[in-house]
Biopython code that builds the backbone (N, CA, C, O; Angstrom):
import numpy as np
from Bio.PDB.StructureBuilder import StructureBuilder

atoms = [
    (1, "MET", "N", (7.520, 29.810, -29.685)),
    (1, "MET", "CA", (7.475, 31.256, -29.787)),
    (1, "MET", "C", (7.843, 31.701, -31.197)),
    (1, "MET", "O", (7.162, 32.531, -31.798)),
    (2, "LYS", "N", (8.930, 31.136, -31.713)),
    (2, "LYS", "CA", (9.387, 31.508, -33.043)),
    (2, "LYS", "C", (8.373, 31.073, -34.100)),
    (2, "LYS", "O", (8.145, 31.786, -35.076)),
    (3, "ASN", "N", (7.768, 29.906, -33.904)),
    (3, "ASN", "CA", (6.800, 29.367, -34.858)),
    (3, "ASN", "C", (5.544, 30.240, -34.922)),
    (3, "ASN", "O", (4.987, 30.445, -36.000)),
    (4, "ALA", "N", (5.103, 30.750, -33.781)),
    (4, "ALA", "CA", (3.919, 31.621, -33.749)),
    (4, "ALA", "C", (4.196, 32.918, -34.488)),
    (4, "ALA", "O", (3.321, 33.436, -35.182)),
    (5, "ARG", "N", (5.393, 33.442, -34.347)),
    (5, "ARG", "CA", (5.761, 34.681, -35.038)),
    (5, "ARG", "C", (5.793, 34.449, -36.546)),
    (5, "ARG", "O", (5.366, 35.306, -37.320)),
    (6, "ASN", "N", (6.300, 33.293, -36.958)),
    (6, "ASN", "CA", (6.341, 32.980, -38.388)),
    (6, "ASN", "C", (4.934, 32.848, -38.960)),
    (6, "ASN", "O", (4.680, 33.263, -40.091)),
    (7, "LYS", "N", (4.024, 32.273, -38.186)),
    (7, "LYS", "CA", (2.643, 32.136, -38.647)),
    (7, "LYS", "C", (1.996, 33.514, -38.810)),
    (7, "LYS", "O", (1.302, 33.767, -39.795)),
    (8, "LYS", "N", (2.226, 34.396, -37.842)),
    (8, "LYS", "CA", (1.662, 35.750, -37.923)),
    (8, "LYS", "C", (2.227, 36.490, -39.123)),
    (8, "LYS", "O", (1.503, 37.183, -39.838)),
    (9, "THR", "N", (3.525, 36.338, -39.338)),
    (9, "THR", "CA", (4.158, 37.001, -40.473)),
    (9, "THR", "C", (3.596, 36.456, -41.779)),
    (9, "THR", "O", (3.333, 37.218, -42.710)),
    (10, "GLY", "N", (3.412, 35.153, -41.852)),
    (10, "GLY", "CA", (2.856, 34.533, -43.050)),
    (10, "GLY", "C", (1.438, 34.988, -43.320)),
    (10, "GLY", "O", (1.073, 35.248, -44.467)),
    (11, "ILE", "N", (0.637, 35.087, -42.275)),
    (11, "ILE", "CA", (-0.747, 35.535, -42.432)),
    (11, "ILE", "C", (-0.783, 36.985, -42.899)),
    (11, "ILE", "O", (-1.567, 37.339, -43.780)),
    (12, "LEU", "N", (0.068, 37.825, -42.308)),
    (12, "LEU", "CA", (0.122, 39.226, -42.721)),
    (12, "LEU", "C", (0.575, 39.355, -44.178)),
    (12, "LEU", "O", (0.069, 40.202, -44.914)),
    (13, "ALA", "N", (1.518, 38.522, -44.588)),
    (13, "ALA", "CA", (1.980, 38.559, -45.974)),
    (13, "ALA", "C", (0.857, 38.152, -46.925)),
    (13, "ALA", "O", (0.678, 38.771, -47.974)),
    (14, "LEU", "N", (0.110, 37.128, -46.569)),
    (14, "LEU", "CA", (-1.017, 36.688, -47.406)),
    (14, "LEU", "C", (-2.094, 37.759, -47.481)),
    (14, "LEU", "O", (-2.661, 37.994, -48.548)),
    (15, "LEU", "N", (-2.382, 38.410, -46.362)),
    (15, "LEU", "CA", (-3.361, 39.493, -46.370)),
    (15, "LEU", "C", (-2.897, 40.653, -47.246)),
    (15, "LEU", "O", (-3.694, 41.260, -47.962)),
    (16, "GLY", "N", (-1.607, 40.954, -47.184)),
    (16, "GLY", "CA", (-1.056, 42.016, -48.026)),
    (16, "GLY", "C", (-1.175, 41.674, -49.500)),
    (16, "GLY", "O", (-1.546, 42.524, -50.309)),
    (17, "LEU", "N", (-0.864, 40.445, -49.849)),
    (17, "LEU", "CA", (-0.996, 40.003, -51.242)),
    (17, "LEU", "C", (-2.445, 40.031, -51.703)),
    (17, "LEU", "O", (-2.739, 40.455, -52.820)),
    (18, "ALA", "N", (-3.344, 39.582, -50.844)),
    (18, "ALA", "CA", (-4.764, 39.588, -51.198)),
    (18, "ALA", "C", (-5.262, 41.019, -51.385)),
    (18, "ALA", "O", (-6.015, 41.297, -52.318)),
    (19, "GLY", "N", (-4.847, 41.918, -50.509)),
    (19, "GLY", "CA", (-5.241, 43.325, -50.640)),
    (19, "GLY", "C", (-4.705, 43.930, -51.927)),
    (19, "GLY", "O", (-5.415, 44.668, -52.611)),
    (20, "GLY", "N", (-3.466, 43.624, -52.257)),
    (20, "GLY", "CA", (-2.879, 44.120, -53.493)),
    (20, "GLY", "C", (-3.591, 43.586, -54.721)),
    (20, "GLY", "O", (-3.831, 44.320, -55.679)),
    (21, "ALA", "N", (-3.930, 42.297, -54.688)),
    (21, "ALA", "CA", (-4.641, 41.691, -55.812)),
    (21, "ALA", "C", (-6.029, 42.306, -55.970)),
    (21, "ALA", "O", (-6.476, 42.546, -57.091)),
    (22, "LEU", "N", (-6.703, 42.558, -54.866)),
    (22, "LEU", "CA", (-8.029, 43.179, -54.924)),
    (22, "LEU", "C", (-7.936, 44.593, -55.480)),
    (22, "LEU", "O", (-8.751, 44.986, -56.314)),
    (23, "ALA", "N", (-6.955, 45.355, -55.027)),
    (23, "ALA", "CA", (-6.773, 46.724, -55.523)),
    (23, "ALA", "C", (-6.473, 46.711, -57.019)),
    (23, "ALA", "O", (-7.005, 47.533, -57.764)),
    (24, "TYR", "N", (-5.630, 45.789, -57.459)),
    (24, "TYR", "CA", (-5.292, 45.681, -58.880)),
    (24, "TYR", "C", (-6.541, 45.348, -59.700)),
    (24, "TYR", "O", (-6.778, 45.949, -60.748)),
    (25, "TRP", "N", (-7.331, 44.397, -59.224)),
    (25, "TRP", "CA", (-8.541, 43.987, -59.936)),
    (25, "TRP", "C", (-9.535, 45.142, -60.022)),
    (25, "TRP", "O", (-10.140, 45.378, -61.067)),
    (26, "LYS", "N", (-9.696, 45.863, -58.900)),
    (26, "LYS", "CA", (-10.629, 47.001, -58.904)),
    (26, "LYS", "C", (-10.147, 48.086, -59.851)),
    (26, "LYS", "O", (-10.957, 48.685, -60.559)),
    (27, "TYR", "N", (-8.836, 48.355, -59.879)),
    (27, "TYR", "CA", (-8.293, 49.382, -60.766)),
    (27, "TYR", "C", (-8.507, 48.995, -62.227)),
    (27, "TYR", "O", (-8.866, 49.838, -63.050)),
    (28, "LYS", "N", (-8.289, 47.732, -62.545)),
    (28, "LYS", "CA", (-8.466, 47.274, -63.922)),
    (28, "LYS", "C", (-9.915, 47.416, -64.385)),
    (28, "LYS", "O", (-10.169, 47.566, -65.580)),
    (29, "ASN", "N", (-10.860, 47.371, -63.458)),
    (29, "ASN", "CA", (-12.279, 47.452, -63.814)),
    (29, "ASN", "C", (-12.839, 48.869, -63.761)),
    (29, "ASN", "O", (-14.036, 49.059, -63.976)),
    (30, "LEU", "N", (-12.005, 49.866, -63.479)),
    (30, "LEU", "CA", (-12.471, 51.247, -63.461)),
    (30, "LEU", "C", (-12.622, 51.772, -64.887)),
    (30, "LEU", "O", (-11.952, 51.313, -65.812)),
    (31, "THR", "N", (-13.508, 52.733, -65.035)),
    (31, "THR", "CA", (-13.655, 53.395, -66.330)),
    (31, "THR", "C", (-12.457, 54.332, -66.527)),
    (31, "THR", "O", (-11.793, 54.697, -65.556)),
    (32, "PRO", "N", (-12.179, 54.720, -67.766)),
    (32, "PRO", "CA", (-11.065, 55.653, -67.999)),
    (32, "PRO", "C", (-11.207, 56.960, -67.215)),
    (32, "PRO", "O", (-10.207, 57.524, -66.770)),
    (33, "GLU", "N", (-12.439, 57.446, -67.044)),
    (33, "GLU", "CA", (-12.658, 58.669, -66.275)),
    (33, "GLU", "C", (-12.311, 58.462, -64.808)),
    (33, "GLU", "O", (-11.688, 59.318, -64.180)),
    (34, "GLU", "N", (-12.719, 57.316, -64.267)),
    (34, "GLU", "CA", (-12.429, 57.016, -62.860)),
    (34, "GLU", "C", (-10.912, 56.859, -62.653)),
    (34, "GLU", "O", (-10.373, 57.286, -61.632)),
    (35, "LYS", "N", (-10.237, 56.244, -63.626)),
    (35, "LYS", "CA", (-8.782, 56.101, -63.533)),
    (35, "LYS", "C", (-8.111, 57.473, -63.547)),
    (35, "LYS", "O", (-7.174, 57.718, -62.786)),
    (36, "ALA", "N", (-8.592, 58.366, -64.414)),
    (36, "ALA", "CA", (-8.029, 59.716, -64.484)),
    (36, "ALA", "C", (-8.247, 60.462, -63.166)),
    (36, "ALA", "O", (-7.351, 61.161, -62.692)),
    (37, "ASN", "N", (-9.443, 60.313, -62.572)),
    (37, "ASN", "CA", (-9.727, 60.944, -61.276)),
    (37, "ASN", "C", (-8.804, 60.405, -60.188)),
    (37, "ASN", "O", (-8.297, 61.165, -59.363)),
    (38, "MET", "N", (-8.588, 59.091, -60.191)),
    (38, "MET", "CA", (-7.732, 58.480, -59.185)),
    (38, "MET", "C", (-6.294, 58.975, -59.350)),
    (38, "MET", "O", (-5.632, 59.291, -58.362)),
    (39, "LYS", "N", (-5.814, 59.042, -60.577)),
    (39, "LYS", "CA", (-4.455, 59.526, -60.819)),
    (39, "LYS", "C", (-4.316, 60.987, -60.386)),
    (39, "LYS", "O", (-3.284, 61.375, -59.838)),
    (40, "ALA", "N", (-5.342, 61.790, -60.629)),
    (40, "ALA", "CA", (-5.310, 63.198, -60.223)),
    (40, "ALA", "C", (-5.257, 63.315, -58.696)),
    (40, "ALA", "O", (-4.518, 64.141, -58.160)),
    (41, "LYS", "N", (-6.038, 62.490, -58.001)),
    (41, "LYS", "CA", (-6.029, 62.511, -56.534)),
    (41, "LYS", "C", (-4.658, 62.107, -55.996)),
    (41, "LYS", "O", (-4.154, 62.705, -55.046)),
    (42, "ILE", "N", (-4.060, 61.084, -56.615)),
    (42, "ILE", "CA", (-2.739, 60.625, -56.171)),
    (42, "ILE", "C", (-1.700, 61.715, -56.402)),
    (42, "ILE", "O", (-0.852, 61.957, -55.544)),
    (43, "LYS", "N", (-1.762, 62.367, -57.547)),
    (43, "LYS", "CA", (-0.820, 63.442, -57.855)),
    (43, "LYS", "C", (-1.001, 64.596, -56.878)),
    (43, "LYS", "O", (-0.019, 65.152, -56.386)),
    (44, "ASN", "N", (-2.242, 64.959, -56.594)),
    (44, "ASN", "CA", (-2.530, 66.040, -55.651)),
    (44, "ASN", "C", (-1.996, 65.702, -54.263)),
    (44, "ASN", "O", (-1.403, 66.552, -53.598)),
    (45, "THR", "N", (-2.204, 64.478, -53.833)),
    (45, "THR", "CA", (-1.704, 64.050, -52.528)),
    (45, "THR", "C", (-0.183, 64.091, -52.495)),
    (45, "THR", "O", (0.406, 64.503, -51.496)),
    (46, "GLY", "N", (0.453, 63.668, -53.574)),
    (46, "GLY", "CA", (1.909, 63.719, -53.656)),
    (46, "GLY", "C", (2.426, 65.143, -53.590)),
    (46, "GLY", "O", (3.422, 65.418, -52.921)),
    (47, "ASP", "N", (1.748, 66.053, -54.285)),
    (47, "ASP", "CA", (2.150, 67.459, -54.254)),
    (47, "ASP", "C", (2.024, 68.037, -52.848)),
    (47, "ASP", "O", (2.903, 68.769, -52.393)),
    (48, "LYS", "N", (0.924, 67.706, -52.158)),
    (48, "LYS", "CA", (0.736, 68.189, -50.779)),
    (48, "LYS", "C", (1.806, 67.623, -49.856)),
    (48, "LYS", "O", (2.300, 68.321, -48.970)),
    (49, "LEU", "N", (2.162, 66.365, -50.062)),
    (49, "LEU", "CA", (3.190, 65.730, -49.237)),
    (49, "LEU", "C", (4.541, 66.395, -49.468)),
    (49, "LEU", "O", (5.271, 66.664, -48.514)),
    (50, "LYS", "N", (4.876, 66.659, -50.718)),
    (50, "LYS", "CA", (6.144, 67.335, -51.024)),
    (50, "LYS", "C", (6.176, 68.723, -50.394)),
    (50, "LYS", "O", (7.202, 69.143, -49.859)),
    (51, "GLU", "N", (5.055, 69.432, -50.458)),
    (51, "GLU", "CA", (4.975, 70.770, -49.868)),
    (51, "GLU", "C", (5.165, 70.701, -48.356)),
    (51, "GLU", "O", (5.867, 71.528, -47.774)),
    (52, "GLY", "N", (4.538, 69.715, -47.726)),
    (52, "GLY", "CA", (4.672, 69.549, -46.276)),
    (52, "GLY", "C", (6.102, 69.232, -45.874)),
    (52, "GLY", "O", (6.606, 69.765, -44.885)),
    (53, "VAL", "N", (6.753, 68.366, -46.636)),
    (53, "VAL", "CA", (8.144, 68.020, -46.344)),
    (53, "VAL", "C", (9.029, 69.247, -46.510)),
    (53, "VAL", "O", (9.940, 69.475, -45.713)),
    (54, "SER", "N", (8.763, 70.028, -47.537)),
    (54, "SER", "CA", (9.532, 71.248, -47.765)),
    (54, "SER", "C", (9.357, 72.226, -46.605)),
    (54, "SER", "O", (10.324, 72.844, -46.159)),
    (55, "ASP", "N", (8.130, 72.364, -46.120)),
    (55, "ASP", "CA", (7.870, 73.260, -44.984)),
    (55, "ASP", "C", (8.627, 72.799, -43.740)),
    (55, "ASP", "O", (9.217, 73.613, -43.030)),
    (56, "VAL", "N", (8.608, 71.502, -43.480)),
    (56, "VAL", "CA", (9.313, 70.959, -42.320)),
    (56, "VAL", "C", (10.810, 71.177, -42.470)),
    (56, "VAL", "O", (11.490, 71.554, -41.516)),
    (57, "GLU", "N", (11.318, 70.937, -43.672)),
    (57, "GLU", "CA", (12.747, 71.130, -43.927)),
    (57, "GLU", "C", (13.152, 72.585, -43.687)),
    (57, "GLU", "O", (14.184, 72.849, -43.070)),
    (58, "ASN", "N", (12.349, 73.520, -44.169)),
    (58, "ASN", "CA", (12.640, 74.941, -43.958)),
    (58, "ASN", "C", (12.599, 75.307, -42.482)),
    (58, "ASN", "O", (13.444, 76.059, -41.996)),
    (59, "SER", "N", (11.621, 74.776, -41.782)),
    (59, "SER", "CA", (11.488, 75.052, -40.354)),
    (59, "SER", "C", (12.700, 74.523, -39.588)),
    (59, "SER", "O", (13.226, 75.202, -38.706)),
    (60, "ILE", "N", (13.135, 73.324, -39.924)),
    (60, "ILE", "CA", (14.297, 72.739, -39.254)),
    (60, "ILE", "C", (15.546, 73.561, -39.563)),
    (60, "ILE", "O", (16.369, 73.792, -38.677)),
    (61, "SER", "N", (15.692, 73.996, -40.795)),
    (61, "SER", "CA", (16.847, 74.818, -41.170)),
    (61, "SER", "C", (16.863, 76.123, -40.389)),
    (61, "SER", "O", (17.918, 76.555, -39.925)),
    (62, "GLU", "N", (15.699, 76.757, -40.241)),
    (62, "GLU", "CA", (15.606, 78.002, -39.480)),
    (62, "GLU", "C", (15.988, 77.778, -38.021)),
    (62, "GLU", "O", (16.742, 78.560, -37.443)),
    (63, "LYS", "N", (15.467, 76.711, -37.432)),
    (63, "LYS", "CA", (15.776, 76.409, -36.025)),
    (63, "LYS", "C", (17.263, 76.126, -35.867)),
    (63, "LYS", "O", (17.871, 76.544, -34.882)),
    (64, "TYR", "N", (17.849, 75.425, -36.820)),
    (64, "TYR", "CA", (19.284, 75.114, -36.761)),
    (64, "TYR", "C", (20.108, 76.398, -36.812)),
    (64, "TYR", "O", (21.054, 76.567, -36.043)),
    (65, "GLU", "N", (19.751, 77.285, -37.704)),
    (65, "GLU", "CA", (20.477, 78.556, -37.812)),
    (65, "GLU", "C", (20.336, 79.382, -36.534)),
    (65, "GLU", "O", (21.305, 79.991, -36.082)),
    (66, "GLN", "N", (19.142, 79.406, -35.954)),
    (66, "GLN", "CA", (18.935, 80.128, -34.700)),
    (66, "GLN", "C", (19.794, 79.535, -33.590)),
    (66, "GLN", "O", (20.415, 80.267, -32.819)),
    (67, "LEU", "N", (19.826, 78.222, -33.512)),
    (67, "LEU", "CA", (20.607, 77.544, -32.490)),
    (67, "LEU", "C", (22.095, 77.803, -32.697)),
    (67, "LEU", "O", (22.828, 78.055, -31.741)),
    (68, "LYS", "N", (22.532, 77.740, -33.948)),
    (68, "LYS", "CA", (23.941, 77.988, -34.261)),
    (68, "LYS", "C", (24.337, 79.409, -33.882)),
    (68, "LYS", "O", (25.422, 79.630, -33.343)),
    (69, "THR", "N", (23.452, 80.383, -34.165)),
    (69, "THR", "CA", (23.717, 81.777, -33.829)),
    (69, "THR", "C", (23.784, 81.968, -32.316)),
    (69, "THR", "O", (24.657, 82.677, -31.817)),
    (70, "SER", "N", (22.868, 81.341, -31.589)),
    (70, "SER", "CA", (22.852, 81.512, -30.135)),
    (70, "SER", "C", (24.065, 80.831, -29.492)),
    (70, "SER", "O", (24.563, 81.312, -28.475)),
    (71, "VAL", "N", (24.542, 79.743, -30.054)),
    (71, "VAL", "CA", (25.721, 79.062, -29.515)),
    (71, "VAL", "C", (26.974, 79.904, -29.760)),
    (71, "VAL", "O", (27.872, 79.941, -28.919)),
    (72, "GLN", "N", (27.034, 80.573, -30.900)),
    (72, "GLN", "CA", (28.192, 81.400, -31.223)),
    (72, "GLN", "C", (28.287, 82.623, -30.324)),
    (72, "GLN", "O", (29.381, 83.124, -30.064)),
    (73, "LYS", "N", (27.132, 83.109, -29.846)),
    (73, "LYS", "CA", (27.121, 84.272, -28.952)),
    (73, "LYS", "C", (27.594, 83.833, -27.609)),
    (73, "LYS", "O", (27.670, 84.644, -26.686)),
]
sb = StructureBuilder()
sb.init_structure("model")
sb.init_model(0)
sb.init_chain("A")
sb.init_seg("    ")
for serial, (resi, resn, name, xyz) in enumerate(atoms, 1):
    if name == "N":
        sb.init_residue(resn, " ", resi, " ")
    sb.init_atom(name, np.array(xyz, "f"), 0.0, 1.0, " ", f" {name:<3s}", serial, name[0])
structure = sb.get_structure()
């Protein structure tokens, strides 16, 4: 049982390394314009993610304050 789990973990690790190597090779072969586009997309996605986290944080804070107020009453 333990040996089968180790084999699966090893295979997944090799697949992860192969995927990373392929991504690195593809990135190195992109034109400067394509690299700039990719960086812009990554930055845009990061900005959207930060905005989403901020919205969730604000929503949780509002719910906490409402709950705190109702408990105090």
